[in-house]
Every structure is written in C-alpha cells, then in structure tokens.
N, C-alpha and C positions, 0 to 999 in steps of 0.2 A: 504494500500500500504506500503510495507516494503522498506525503503531506503537501497541501497546496502552497505552503510557504517555502518549500525546498527550491533551491536555485540550481539549474543545470550548469555543470562545469565541463568544458571540453577536457578530454583525457590529458592533453598536453599541458594544461594549466594546473593539474593536481600537484606537481612538484613545488609550485610556488605557494601553496596553501600552508598555513600554520596549524598543526594539530597539537592541542594540549596533551600533556603526559597522562593525565587522569582519564580513565575509561568512562564512556557513557554508561549510565546506569541501566542495566538490563537484568531481568530476573533469570534464574538458572534455566528454566525451560526455554525461554526466548534465546538465550545464549547457545543452548544445545541445538535448537532448530536452525539457528544462524549458521552453525558449523556445518550442518547437513546441506544447507542451501549453498554455501560457498563451495563445498565439495562437488555438488551437482553442477554448479555454474562452471567450475573448472573442467569437469569431465565433458560436459556438452560444448564448452568453448574449444577444447582441444580436438574433440572428435567430429563435431558438427559445425564448428565456427559460430556457435550461437552467442549472441550478445546478452548481457544482463545489465540491470540497473542496480548500482551500489549506492545506497542511501547512507550518508555519514554526516558527522557533525565536526566542523573545524572550529577555530576560535571565533568565527563570525556567525555561525549558525548552521542550519540544515542545508546540505547540498547533495547532489547526486551526479553520477557519471554513468554514461551508457558505453559499455566496452566489453571486451572479451577477457575473461580471467585466464591467465596462463598458468598460474601456480599460486600456492599460498603456503604459509607455515604458521606457527603459533602466534607470530607477531604481526604479520602483514599479508595483504593480498597483492600479488604481483601481476601487473598488467604488461601490455606490450611495451617494448623499449626500456624495461626495467623500472617503470613507474610503479610506485607502491602506495597503498592506503593502509594505515594502521588498523588492524582488526579491532583493537580496543575502542576505536571511534566509529565503527560501522554499526548501523542500526538494523539494516535489512538488505537483502539481496534477492532480486526477482529476475526471472528470465524476461526478455523483451519480446 
C-alpha cells in the first residue's frame, strides 16, 4: 500500500538521500512479512526482471523507488549499479 504523501524518487537519486541510523518502527510480524517480500522481489527481479516499489523513510519523510532488486543482506537492499537502501528504513515492498 502506497501512502498518498510518499514522494517518488528516481533510483539514481537514492545515493544522495540521508537515512537516519535508527530503524523505522515496525512490529515483529510486519518485519517478518517484509523479509519475505524482499526475498520475493529479488527472486522475481533476477528471474523475470520484475520491478517492485520500495517504500522507505529518509530524514525528510516517506519516499518510494520503483526498481529491480538485485540482492539484499541483513542491512541493505541492493539495486542496480550498487545503489542501496537500508532495510532498517524500509516500510514495505510490493511488486509493480
């Protein structure tokens, strides 16, 4: 679900954003579901070239990027060209 106040950001602008160190507050079931969504987005991105919408919060507010997830680890989602989004700041991931 995309909040109406979220601003779309081109993938190429993500490296210029500032992400606070503290994680966004999500309950345990939401966090667990988010992990499954990120895994699914990576699998479909690599096999079917499917794009997803990553909703996150930087120091200015809610934003989203539509892109392909190449990989991820415990700390970040890795996009094309080595661009990363900290998982601690991600709120949701949905296929586009």
